C-alpha beads as a LAMMPS data file, in Angstrom:
LAMMPS data file: protein, C-alpha beads

108 atoms
107 bonds

1 atom types
1 bond types

-500.0 500.0 xlo xhi
-500.0 500.0 ylo yhi
-500.0 500.0 zlo zhi

Masses

1 110.0

Atoms # bond

1 1 1 3.938 -2.870 -17.603
2 1 1 3.899 -5.617 -15.092
3 1 1 5.328 -3.383 -12.714
4 1 1 3.242 -0.479 -13.208
5 1 1 0.507 0.593 -11.369
6 1 1 -2.821 0.616 -13.470
7 1 1 -5.538 0.742 -10.847
8 1 1 -5.973 1.082 -7.105
9 1 1 -8.618 -1.176 -5.157
10 1 1 -9.355 -0.115 -1.542
11 1 1 -12.318 -2.373 -1.080
12 1 1 -10.780 -4.771 1.308
13 1 1 -12.471 -4.779 4.535
14 1 1 -9.344 -4.617 6.645
15 1 1 -8.022 -1.804 4.652
16 1 1 -10.953 -0.016 5.035
17 1 1 -11.531 -0.415 9.063
18 1 1 -7.744 0.463 9.288
19 1 1 -8.233 3.675 7.362
20 1 1 -11.075 4.771 9.181
21 1 1 -9.240 4.809 12.466
22 1 1 -6.934 7.516 11.135
23 1 1 -7.066 11.005 12.118
24 1 1 -8.931 13.313 9.721
25 1 1 -5.844 15.223 8.851
26 1 1 -3.527 11.722 8.204
27 1 1 -6.625 10.483 6.471
28 1 1 -6.168 13.650 4.040
29 1 1 -2.361 12.734 3.301
30 1 1 -3.572 9.277 2.724
31 1 1 -6.181 10.017 0.260
32 1 1 -3.252 12.045 -1.922
33 1 1 -0.731 9.592 -1.368
34 1 1 -2.791 7.000 -2.492
35 1 1 -3.847 8.433 -5.495
36 1 1 0.021 9.430 -6.486
37 1 1 0.513 5.452 -6.883
38 1 1 -1.676 5.881 -10.406
39 1 1 0.896 4.806 -12.733
40 1 1 3.564 4.577 -10.847
41 1 1 6.243 1.575 -12.011
42 1 1 7.091 0.041 -8.468
43 1 1 10.669 -1.015 -9.407
44 1 1 11.231 2.958 -9.964
45 1 1 9.199 5.111 -8.128
46 1 1 9.070 8.681 -7.199
47 1 1 11.288 9.048 -3.751
48 1 1 8.433 11.035 -2.087
49 1 1 6.672 7.922 -1.657
50 1 1 9.078 5.809 -0.158
51 1 1 7.513 2.877 -1.812
52 1 1 9.419 -0.500 -1.722
53 1 1 8.724 -4.298 -1.155
54 1 1 8.826 -5.123 2.359
55 1 1 11.889 -7.849 2.641
56 1 1 11.291 -11.573 3.314
57 1 1 7.474 -10.786 3.693
58 1 1 4.919 -12.149 1.382
59 1 1 1.102 -12.067 2.118
60 1 1 -1.430 -14.287 0.105
61 1 1 -2.470 -13.147 -3.088
62 1 1 -6.031 -11.505 -3.498
63 1 1 -6.140 -13.080 -7.149
64 1 1 -5.390 -16.661 -5.707
65 1 1 -5.390 -17.068 -2.216
66 1 1 -3.321 -20.225 -2.309
67 1 1 -0.127 -18.229 -3.619
68 1 1 2.108 -16.143 -1.688
69 1 1 3.284 -12.984 -3.266
70 1 1 5.681 -9.736 -2.455
71 1 1 3.783 -7.002 0.003
72 1 1 4.800 -3.471 -0.868
73 1 1 4.367 -0.161 1.650
74 1 1 4.435 3.556 0.936
75 1 1 4.425 6.553 3.252
76 1 1 0.762 8.059 3.373
77 1 1 2.091 10.886 5.634
78 1 1 4.604 13.861 4.715
79 1 1 6.262 13.259 7.803
80 1 1 6.580 9.249 7.145
81 1 1 4.885 8.379 10.542
82 1 1 2.164 6.493 8.565
83 1 1 2.298 3.914 5.703
84 1 1 0.337 1.495 3.903
85 1 1 0.777 -1.508 2.456
86 1 1 -0.510 -3.324 -1.041
87 1 1 0.018 -6.168 -3.180
88 1 1 0.422 -5.447 -6.581
89 1 1 -1.494 -8.222 -9.024
90 1 1 -2.090 -7.855 -12.924
91 1 1 -1.566 -3.827 -12.560
92 1 1 -3.728 -3.528 -9.912
93 1 1 -2.570 -2.635 -6.029
94 1 1 -4.913 -4.515 -3.835
95 1 1 -4.488 -2.208 -0.635
96 1 1 -4.319 -4.161 2.613
97 1 1 -3.674 -1.800 5.688
98 1 1 -2.453 1.448 6.583
99 1 1 -1.537 2.952 10.223
100 1 1 1.729 3.563 12.014
101 1 1 4.865 3.271 10.428
102 1 1 5.916 0.245 12.608
103 1 1 2.717 -1.352 12.857
104 1 1 2.447 -1.723 9.075
105 1 1 5.816 -3.059 9.220
106 1 1 4.571 -6.019 11.388
107 1 1 1.549 -6.563 10.004
108 1 1 1.438 -5.757 6.571

Bonds

1 1 1 2
2 1 2 3
3 1 3 4
4 1 4 5
5 1 5 6
6 1 6 7
7 1 7 8
8 1 8 9
9 1 9 10
10 1 10 11
11 1 11 12
12 1 12 13
13 1 13 14
14 1 14 15
15 1 15 16
16 1 16 17
17 1 17 18
18 1 18 19
19 1 19 20
20 1 20 21
21 1 21 22
22 1 22 23
23 1 23 24
24 1 24 25
25 1 25 26
26 1 26 27
27 1 27 28
28 1 28 29
29 1 29 30
30 1 30 31
31 1 31 32
32 1 32 33
33 1 33 34
34 1 34 35
35 1 35 36
36 1 36 37
37 1 37 38
38 1 38 39
39 1 39 40
40 1 40 41
41 1 41 42
42 1 42 43
43 1 43 44
44 1 44 45
45 1 45 46
46 1 46 47
47 1 47 48
48 1 48 49
49 1 49 50
50 1 50 51
51 1 51 52
52 1 52 53
53 1 53 54
54 1 54 55
55 1 55 56
56 1 56 57
57 1 57 58
58 1 58 59
59 1 59 60
60 1 60 61
61 1 61 62
62 1 62 63
63 1 63 64
64 1 64 65
65 1 65 66
66 1 66 67
67 1 67 68
68 1 68 69
69 1 69 70
70 1 70 71
71 1 71 72
72 1 72 73
73 1 73 74
74 1 74 75
75 1 75 76
76 1 76 77
77 1 77 78
78 1 78 79
79 1 79 80
80 1 80 81
81 1 81 82
82 1 82 83
83 1 83 84
84 1 84 85
85 1 85 86
86 1 86 87
87 1 87 88
88 1 88 89
89 1 89 90
90 1 90 91
91 1 91 92
92 1 92 93
93 1 93 94
94 1 94 95
95 1 95 96
96 1 96 97
97 1 97 98
98 1 98 99
99 1 99 100
100 1 100 101
101 1 101 102
102 1 102 103
103 1 103 104
104 1 104 105
105 1 105 106
106 1 106 107
107 1 107 108
């Protein structure tokens, strides 16, 4: 179960700041998409999330900032205009950022 999301942590200040900038309709879709992460196997996610690791990108671990870990993204809108990023550590998806698709790809 190492690749299954058992918990979602949205407490990151940067994530909260980016989430608060979303328009209300996008925020509503983001809440739904984030809820859909629970019990997802990141190796075989449902197609509707468009969940995947960002190729060639790693970020500091939340658990041990001295380590670099994979960063994943998933779409938070039905039209794929916005997405969010997270790391998966010990079964917890630590949300990092959300916003327009290209911005999250550049700064996950």
